[in-house]
C-alpha positions in Angstrom: -0.1 -17.3 3.7 2.2 -20.1 2.3 4.4 -18.8 -0.5 5.1 -21.0 -3.4 8.7 -21.0 -4.5 9.3 -19.6 -8.0 12.9 -20.1 -8.8 12.7 -18.1 -12.0 11.2 -15.0 -10.2 14.4 -13.3 -9.2 15.9 -13.3 -12.8 12.5 -12.1 -14.2 12.3 -9.2 -11.6 15.9 -8.2 -12.3 15.2 -8.1 -16.1 12.6 -5.3 -15.6 14.4 -2.5 -13.7 12.1 0.0 -15.4 9.3 -1.2 -13.2 10.9 -2.9 -10.1 13.3 -0.1 -9.1 16.8 -1.4 -8.2 18.7 0.3 -5.4 15.6 2.4 -4.4 17.5 4.1 -1.6 19.3 6.1 -4.2 16.0 7.7 -5.2 15.1 9.0 -1.8 13.9 12.6 -2.1 14.1 12.3 -5.9 11.1 10.2 -6.9 9.9 13.0 -9.2 12.9 12.3 -11.4 12.0 8.6 -11.6 8.5 9.5 -12.9 9.7 12.6 -14.7 6.9 14.7 -13.3 5.8 16.5 -10.2 2.6 14.6 -9.7 1.6 13.4 -6.2 3.0 10.0 -5.1 0.8 7.3 -3.5 2.2 4.1 -2.1 0.7 0.7 -1.3 2.5 -1.1 1.5 2.0 -4.8 1.0 0.9 -4.7 -2.7 0.5 -8.5 -3.1 -0.1 -9.5 -6.7 -0.6 -5.9 -7.7 -4.2 -5.8 -8.8 -5.1 -2.8 -6.7 -2.0 -0.6 -7.4 -2.2 -1.4 -11.1 -5.9 -0.6 -11.2 -5.3 2.7 -9.4 -2.6 3.7 -11.8 -4.9 3.1 -14.7 -7.7 5.0 -13.1 -5.6 8.0 -12.0 -3.0 8.8 -14.7 -2.1 12.1 -12.9 -1.0 10.3 -9.7 2.2 8.3 -9.4 2.0 4.9 -7.6 4.5 2.6 -6.0 3.6 -0.9 -4.9 5.8 -2.3 -2.1 6.2 -6.0 -1.5 9.1 -8.0 0.0 8.9 -11.5 -1.5 10.0 -12.4 -5.0 7.3 -15.0 -5.3 4.6 -12.4 -4.7 6.0 -9.3 -6.4 6.7 -11.2 -9.6 2.9 -11.4 -10.0 2.6 -7.7 -9.5 5.2 -7.2 -12.1 3.3 -9.5 -14.5 0.2 -7.4 -13.9 2.1 -4.2 -14.5 3.6 -5.5 -17.7 0.2 -6.6 -19.0 -1.2 -3.1 -18.3 1.6 -1.3 -20.2 2.0 1.5 -21.1 1.6 2.7 -17.5 4.3 5.3 -16.9 2.9 6.2 -13.4 3.5 2.8 -11.8 6.6 1.4 -10.2 7.3 -1.5 -7.7 9.8 -1.8 -4.9 11.0 -5.2 -3.5 11.7 -4.0 0.0 10.4 -4.4 3.6 7.6 -2.0 4.5 9.2 -1.6 7.9 12.2 0.2 6.2 10.3 2.9 4.3 12.5 5.6 5.8 15.4 4.2 3.9 13.7 5.0 0.6 11.5 8.0 1.2 11.9 11.3 3.1 9.4 13.8 4.5 7.1 15.1 1.8 8.0 12.4 -0.7 4.6 10.6 -0.3 1.1 12.0 -0.5 -1.0 8.9 0.6 -0.5 5.4 2.0 -2.7 2.5 1.1 -2.9 -0.6 3.4 -5.0 -3.4 2.0 -5.7 -6.8 3.7 -2.6 -6.6 5.8 -1.5 -9.5 8.0 -3.7 -9.2 11.2 -1.0 -10.6 13.5 -3.7 -11.6 16.0 -1.5 -12.5 18.9 -1.0 -9.7 21.4 2.8 -10.2 21.5 2.9 -9.5 17.7 1.0 -6.2 17.9 4.0 -4.2 16.9 4.0 -6.0 13.5 0.6 -4.8 12.6 0.8 -2.1 9.9 -1.5 0.2 11.8 0.5 0.0 15.0 1.7 3.3 16.5 5.3 2.5 15.3 4.2 2.2 11.7 1.9 5.3 11.9 4.9 7.3 13.1 6.9 5.8 10.1 4.2 6.8 7.6 4.0 10.3 9.1 7.7 10.7 8.6 7.5 10.3 4.8 4.2 11.9 4.1 3.2 15.5 3.4 1.4 17.2 6.2 -2.3 16.3 6.7 -2.0 13.3 4.4 -4.3 10.2 4.6 -4.0 6.5 5.1 -6.6 4.4 3.3 -7.1 1.0 4.9 -9.2 -2.1 3.9 -9.5 -5.5 5.6 -11.8 -8.4 6.0 -10.6 -8.9 9.6 -12.9 -7.3 12.2 -10.4 -7.5 15.0 -7.7 -5.8 13.0 -10.2 -3.1 11.9 -11.2 -2.3 15.4 -7.6 -2.3 16.5 -6.7 0.1 13.7 -9.6 2.5 14.5 -8.3 2.6 18.1 -4.7 2.9 17.2 -5.2 5.8 14.7 -7.5 7.6 17.1 -5.0 7.3 19.9 -2.3 8.6 17.6 -4.4 11.8 17.1 -5.5 11.1 13.5 -8.9 12.2 12.2 -11.1 9.4 11.0 -12.8 10.9 7.8 -14.5 7.7 6.6 -15.5 4.5 8.2 -17.4 1.6 6.6 -18.3 -1.7 8.3 -19.6 -3.1 5.0 -18.0 -1.4 2.0 -19.8 -3.4 -0.6 -23.2 -2.6 0.7 -22.8 0.8 -0.7 -19.6 0.6 -2.7 -18.1 3.7 -4.3 -18.0 3.6 -8.1 -14.2 4.2 -8.1 -13.4 1.3 -5.7 -10.6 -0.8 -7.0 -10.7 -4.3 -5.5 -7.7 -6.3 -4.5 -7.5 -10.1 -5.1 -8.3 -10.8 -1.5 -11.3 -8.4 -1.6 -12.8 -10.3 -4.5 -12.2 -13.6 -2.8 -13.7 -12.6 0.6 -16.6 -10.6 -0.7 -17.6 -13.5 -3.0 -18.0 -15.5 0.2 -20.3 -12.9 1.7 -17.7 -11.6 4.2 -18.0 -7.8 4.9 -15.2 -5.6 3.8 -14.1 -3.0 6.3 -12.6 0.3 5.2 -11.4 3.5 6.7 -9.7 6.7 5.8 -7.7 8.6 8.4 -5.8 11.9 8.2 -2.7 12.9 10.1 -3.2 16.3 11.8 -0.4 18.8 11.5 0.7 20.2 14.8 1.8 23.5 13.3 
């Protein structure tokens, strides 16, 4: 995806620290204080323009949400979505690299991870960059509560099949698998921008839910 430069984005992001959390490493283990409650915390890694995470926060006021995105030119759109939806006290954004989650969260900080339309990194030599690679699964497990779930959506059949295999090999329990989500779409499904685009073209949307299994 080609990113369009938005020279005003950094200043706009910095002007809203109440939503895009500055110095998030300082909140590690203390996210309940950021939200001022003890509600469960769900994160979306690669939140894009924020349509999904904002919609989830609207739909579930008793769950806290954090959208994670690295690039100014993308997260600024998520910020605009969040501002338009205000008041939405259960939503925050982090402008950080998803590969560095352990810098910002500790074990039991997070109750669920969402991965939506992640970069498929189709070349074999780039497999470790896929967000459902074993290395990332280990990272998610290190910040999640025991027996937590990953919810994953994509339009890419190859990435979906890879993810099924990767999660199964890791020892996760696949609790839901759909090869065509929109053929029998749940009423509470929140669509991402990519999901709307691809489904409008008639492409199937693949979705899975997988649970980590505690060894204790």
